[in-house]
KEKE-3310 file (N, C-alpha, C; in steps of 0.2 Angstrom, whole numbers, plus 5000, padded with zeros to 4 digits):
npx = (5004:5004:5004:5002:5008:5006:5019:5025:5022:5029:5041:5041:5038:5050:5058:5055:5059:5074:5074:5073:5084:5097:5093:5092:5110:5110:5110:5118:5128:5137:5144:5157:5157:5163:5172:5173:5180:5189:5201:5208:5215:5208:5195:5200:5205:5194:5186:5196:5191:5184:5179:5186:5172:5163:5172:5168:5153:5152:5157:5145:5135:5134:5139:5124:5119:5121:5114:5102:5099:5103:5092:5080:5084:5082:5068:5065:5065:5055:5039:5030:5024:5028:5019:5032:5044:5041:5044:5058:5062:5059:5066:5080:5078:5077:5088:5097:5092:5100:5110:5114:5118:5132:5140:5139:5148:5158:5159:5167:5174:5187:5198:5195:5197:5181:5174:5176:5172:5160:5154:5157:5149:5137:5137:5139:5127:5119:5124:5120:5108:5104:5109:5099:5088:5088:5091:5080:5075:5077:5080:5071:5056:5059:5055:5063:5075:5090:5106:5120:5134:5129:5124:5138:5146:5138:5140:5152:5154:5150:5154:5165:5164:5162:5174:5178:5177:5185:5196:5199:5200:5216:5220:5211:5211:5215:5201:5195:5200:5194:5180:5181:5182:5173:5164:5170:5172:5158:5158:5165:5166:5156:5163:5173:5170:5166)
npy = (4993:5010:5026:5044:5056:5071:5078:5087:5080:5069:5077:5085:5075:5068:5081:5081:5065:5067:5078:5075:5065:5068:5077:5067:5063:5072:5073:5061:5066:5067:5077:5074:5063:5072:5066:5070:5083:5087:5092:5107:5100:5089:5093:5100:5087:5079:5088:5088:5071:5075:5079:5068:5065:5076:5078:5066:5068:5080:5078:5066:5075:5085:5077:5073:5085:5091:5079:5081:5095:5092:5080:5090:5100:5091:5086:5099:5103:5091:5089:5080:5064:5047:5032:5021:5031:5032:5023:5022:5034:5030:5020:5028:5034:5026:5021:5033:5035:5028:5031:5038:5028:5021:5033:5037:5021:5027:5037:5032:5024:5028:5023:5009:4998:4990:4999:5009:4998:4998:5012:5016:5007:5009:5024:5022:5012:5026:5033:5024:5023:5036:5038:5028:5032:5042:5037:5030:5045:5053:5044:5030:5035:5047:5061:5073:5079:5069:5070:5070:5076:5074:5062:5054:5060:5056:5042:5040:5044:5032:5021:5024:5023:5013:5006:5013:5002:4989:4995:5000:4990:4988:5002:5012:5025:5028:5026:5037:5047:5044:5045:5058:5067:5065:5070:5085:5085:5089:5099:5108:5117:5116:5114:5109:5093:5088)
npz = (4999:4997:4997:4994:5007:5018:5020:5031:5042:5046:5045:5059:5069:5066:5071:5083:5087:5087:5096:5107:5106:5106:5120:5128:5127:5131:5146:5148:5155:5167:5180:5191:5209:5222:5235:5254:5260:5249:5238:5228:5220:5215:5212:5201:5195:5194:5185:5175:5169:5166:5150:5141:5140:5137:5123:5116:5118:5112:5098:5092:5096:5086:5072:5073:5074:5060:5052:5055:5050:5036:5034:5036:5025:5014:5015:5015:4999:4995:4988:4993:5002:5003:5008:5009:5012:5020:5033:5025:5032:5045:5046:5049:5060:5071:5067:5072:5086:5091:5095:5109:5115:5110:5113:5125:5130:5122:5126:5139:5139:5130:5126:5124:5113:5108:5110:5100:5091:5093:5090:5077:5071:5073:5066:5056:5053:5054:5043:5033:5030:5029:5018:5012:5010:5004:4993:4988:4989:4977:4965:4967:4967:4962:4966:4969:4959:4955:4963:4960:4966:4980:4983:4979:4991:5002:5001:5002:5016:5020:5019:5024:5039:5041:5037:5049:5060:5059:5057:5070:5076:5073:5078:5088:5087:5073:5070:5078:5067:5057:5064:5065:5054:5043:5049:5047:5036:5029:5035:5026:5011:4996:4987:4988:4985:4975)
capx = (4999:5008:5001:5003:5004:5009:5026:5023:5017:5035:5046:5036:5037:5059:5061:5053:5063:5077:5077:5076:5089:5101:5092:5097:5114:5118:5109:5122:5133:5138:5149:5163:5157:5170:5172:5171:5188:5189:5205:5207:5216:5204:5191:5203:5204:5185:5183:5196:5189:5173:5187:5182:5164:5162:5172:5163:5145:5152:5156:5141:5128:5139:5133:5116:5115:5122:5110:5094:5102:5101:5084:5077:5085:5079:5062:5062:5065:5053:5033:5025:5028:5023:5020:5038:5048:5040:5047:5063:5062:5060:5073:5085:5076:5081:5096:5100:5090:5103:5118:5117:5123:5139:5141:5142:5154:5167:5165:5168:5180:5190:5205:5190:5195:5175:5169:5175:5172:5149:5153:5162:5146:5132:5138:5141:5119:5113:5123:5115:5099:5101:5109:5093:5082:5088:5090:5073:5070:5079:5080:5064:5049:5058:5053:5068:5082:5094:5112:5128:5137:5129:5125:5146:5147:5133:5142:5161:5158:5145:5161:5172:5162:5160:5179:5178:5176:5189:5204:5197:5205:5222:5220:5205:5214:5213:5195:5195:5203:5188:5174:5183:5183:5168:5159:5173:5171:5152:5158:5168:5161:5154:5168:5177:5162:5164)
capy = (5001:5018:5033:5051:5059:5077:5079:5092:5078:5066:5081:5085:5071:5066:5086:5079:5061:5072:5084:5068:5060:5075:5079:5059:5062:5079:5070:5054:5070:5068:5081:5066:5066:5072:5066:5074:5086:5088:5099:5110:5094:5087:5098:5098:5081:5079:5091:5083:5068:5075:5079:5064:5063:5080:5076:5062:5071:5086:5075:5065:5083:5088:5071:5072:5091:5089:5075:5085:5099:5087:5082:5097:5101:5087:5087:5106:5099:5085:5093:5074:5062:5042:5027:5023:5035:5034:5018:5022:5040:5027:5018:5032:5039:5020:5022:5041:5033:5021:5035:5040:5021:5019:5038:5035:5019:5032:5042:5031:5019:5028:5019:5001:4996:4989:5006:5013:4998:5002:5018:5017:5003:5015:5029:5017:5011:5031:5034:5019:5022:5044:5034:5021:5036:5048:5037:5031:5051:5055:5036:5026:5039:5051:5067:5075:5077:5066:5075:5063:5077:5073:5052:5051:5062:5049:5034:5041:5045:5027:5018:5027:5021:5003:5004:5013:4995:4985:4997:5002:4986:4989:5008:5018:5032:5027:5025:5043:5051:5045:5048:5067:5068:5065:5081:5091:5084:5091:5111:5112:5120:5111:5117:5101:5086:5088)
capz = (5001:4994:4996:4996:5011:5020:5021:5038:5051:5046:5049:5063:5073:5065:5073:5091:5090:5085:5101:5113:5105:5109:5127:5132:5125:5139:5152:5149:5157:5175:5185:5196:5216:5227:5239:5258:5262:5243:5236:5222:5213:5217:5208:5195:5191:5193:5180:5170:5168:5162:5143:5136:5138:5132:5120:5113:5117:5106:5092:5092:5093:5081:5068:5072:5068:5052:5049:5056:5046:5029:5034:5035:5018:5008:5015:5010:4993:4990:4986:4996:5004:5004:5014:5005:5013:5033:5032:5026:5039:5054:5048:5052:5063:5074:5070:5074:5090:5094:5095:5114:5118:5109:5112:5132:5129:5119:5133:5145:5136:5125:5123:5122:5102:5108:5110:5093:5086:5092:5089:5073:5069:5073:5064:5051:5052:5052:5036:5027:5032:5026:5007:5008:5011:5002:4986:4987:4985:4972:4961:4966:4971:4957:4971:4967:4954:4957:4963:4962:4971:4986:4984:4980:4997:5006:4998:5004:5021:5024:5016:5030:5045:5040:5036:5056:5062:5058:5060:5076:5080:5072:5082:5090:5083:5064:5069:5078:5064:5051:5065:5066:5046:5042:5049:5046:5025:5029:5034:5018:5003:4991:4980:4988:4989:4969)
cpx = (5006:5001:5003:5001:5005:5016:5029:5024:5025:5041:5046:5041:5046:5062:5062:5059:5071:5081:5079:5083:5094:5097:5097:5105:5117:5114:5112:5128:5131:5143:5151:5159:5163:5168:5173:5180:5190:5194:5205:5213:5212:5199:5197:5203:5199:5184:5185:5195:5182:5179:5181:5176:5162:5163:5168:5156:5146:5153:5150:5133:5129:5134:5128:5115:5116:5115:5103:5095:5099:5096:5079:5077:5083:5072:5057:5059:5058:5046:5029:5028:5024:5022:5028:5042:5048:5044:5056:5068:5063:5065:5079:5083:5076:5086:5099:5096:5093:5110:5120:5119:5131:5141:5145:5145:5161:5168:5167:5174:5184:5195:5203:5192:5185:5168:5168:5172:5163:5149:5152:5151:5137:5132:5137:5132:5115:5119:5122:5108:5097:5104:5102:5087:5080:5089:5087:5070:5067:5079:5072:5057:5050:5054:5055:5075:5087:5103:5119:5133:5135:5125:5132:5148:5142:5138:5149:5159:5152:5152:5167:5171:5160:5167:5184:5184:5180:5197:5201:5201:5212:5224:5213:5208:5213:5204:5194:5194:5196:5183:5174:5181:5179:5164:5161:5172:5163:5153:5162:5162:5160:5157:5173:5175:5161:5169)
cpy = (5004:5022:5042:5055:5068:5076:5081:5088:5075:5071:5084:5079:5067:5072:5086:5073:5066:5075:5078:5065:5066:5075:5070:5058:5067:5076:5063:5057:5070:5073:5073:5069:5069:5072:5071:5077:5084:5093:5101:5106:5090:5088:5095:5092:5077:5083:5088:5079:5069:5078:5074:5063:5070:5080:5071:5065:5076:5080:5071:5069:5086:5083:5072:5078:5091:5083:5078:5093:5095:5084:5086:5098:5096:5085:5092:5105:5096:5090:5084:5069:5054:5036:5024:5025:5038:5029:5019:5028:5036:5023:5022:5034:5033:5022:5027:5039:5031:5026:5038:5034:5023:5026:5039:5032:5023:5036:5039:5027:5025:5025:5010:5003:4996:4994:5011:5009:4997:5006:5019:5012:5005:5021:5028:5016:5019:5032:5033:5022:5030:5042:5030:5027:5041:5047:5035:5039:5054:5048:5035:5027:5047:5056:5071:5074:5073:5070:5069:5066:5074:5066:5052:5054:5057:5040:5034:5038:5037:5023:5017:5026:5015:5001:5007:5007:4992:4990:5001:4994:4985:4996:5010:5024:5033:5028:5033:5046:5051:5047:5058:5070:5070:5073:5087:5092:5088:5098:5111:5113:5116:5108:5110:5095:5087:5081)
cpz = (5001:4995:4999:5003:5016:5025:5029:5044:5051:5048:5056:5069:5072:5071:5082:5092:5092:5092:5106:5111:5107:5116:5131:5132:5129:5143:5156:5152:5164:5179:5193:5203:5218:5235:5248:5259:5255:5242:5231:5216:5215:5212:5203:5190:5188:5187:5170:5165:5168:5154:5140:5134:5135:5126:5113:5114:5111:5099:5089:5091:5086:5074:5068:5074:5063:5051:5050:5052:5036:5028:5033:5023:5014:5009:5011:5001:4990:4991:4990:5001:5007:5006:5014:5012:5023:5031:5031:5033:5044:5055:5051:5056:5070:5073:5072:5083:5099:5098:5103:5116:5117:5111:5121:5130:5127:5126:5138:5146:5131:5120:5118:5113:5103:5107:5105:5087:5085:5090:5084:5068:5068:5070:5056:5047:5050:5044:5031:5025:5029:5020:5005:5007:5007:4992:4983:4985:4980:4966:4959:4964:4966:4963:4968:4962:4956:4958:4964:4965:4979:4987:4986:4990:5003:5007:5003:5012:5025:5022:5025:5036:5044:5040:5045:5059:5064:5060:5067:5081:5078:5080:5083:5086:5076:5065:5071:5072:5056:5057:5069:5058:5046:5043:5046:5038:5024:5030:5029:5013:5000:4983:4980:4988:4980:4968)
residu = (UNK:UNK:UNK:UNK:UNK:UNK:UNK:UNK:UNK:UNK:UNK:UNK:UNK:UNK:UNK:UNK:UNK:UNK:UNK:UNK:UNK:UNK:UNK:UNK:UNK:UNK:UNK:UNK:UNK:UNK:UNK:UNK:UNK:UNK:UNK:UNK:UNK:UNK:UNK:UNK:UNK:UNK:UNK:UNK:UNK:UNK:UNK:UNK:UNK:UNK:UNK:UNK:UNK:UNK:UNK:UNK:UNK:UNK:UNK:UNK:UNK:UNK:UNK:UNK:UNK:UNK:UNK:UNK:UNK:UNK:UNK:UNK:UNK:UNK:UNK:UNK:UNK:UNK:UNK:UNK:UNK:UNK:UNK:UNK:UNK:UNK:UNK:UNK:UNK:UNK:UNK:UNK:UNK:UNK:UNK:UNK:UNK:UNK:UNK:UNK:UNK:UNK:UNK:UNK:UNK:UNK:UNK:UNK:UNK:UNK:UNK:UNK:UNK:UNK:UNK:UNK:UNK:UNK:UNK:UNK:UNK:UNK:UNK:UNK:UNK:UNK:UNK:UNK:UNK:UNK:UNK:UNK:UNK:UNK:UNK:UNK:UNK:UNK:UNK:UNK:UNK:UNK:UNK:UNK:UNK:UNK:UNK:UNK:UNK:UNK:UNK:UNK:UNK:UNK:UNK:UNK:UNK:UNK:UNK:UNK:UNK:UNK:UNK:UNK:UNK:UNK:UNK:UNK:UNK:UNK:UNK:UNK:UNK:UNK:UNK:UNK:UNK:UNK:UNK:UNK:UNK:UNK:UNK:UNK:UNK:UNK:UNK:UNK:UNK:UNK:UNK:UNK:UNK:UNK)
# end
């Protein structure tokens, strides 16, 4: 069963889910407890222990923000939605809803290769879901013209996230380069994506 539907309902629902995802991520940040009779050094060490958590949160927040902006831009261009697009969008939202889990795991264990593998897998799942949705919109449903440059960027980021998974077994730092490099890639002007 395929039917046309108002795209605004999908956008509103997606915005709500994304807002909840960001809220869950920030709620995972906790101020470390200080023992009785703490010293200035204890305070600074406690604050220093927050750095990996803040960096992990910042990275995931930027990725979610990029996905939200791309989602908004994409839905701005399409004239309407249909039932298949609802399911592609639902798969994307499901994938995004997993982001707080590896974000917290990576924040707690930044040098553990399993944490990088988990983070890379969830990010791959998100990139793949977005690629599938965009491909459906441009190729299968023909709702907007095919954009070779954007599709090429989506394939590259999806592939890099997939590569980050086995790379974590070699060194988590190779995976970190990919995790940080992909958001930087999306911040570059469009002329670099050609």
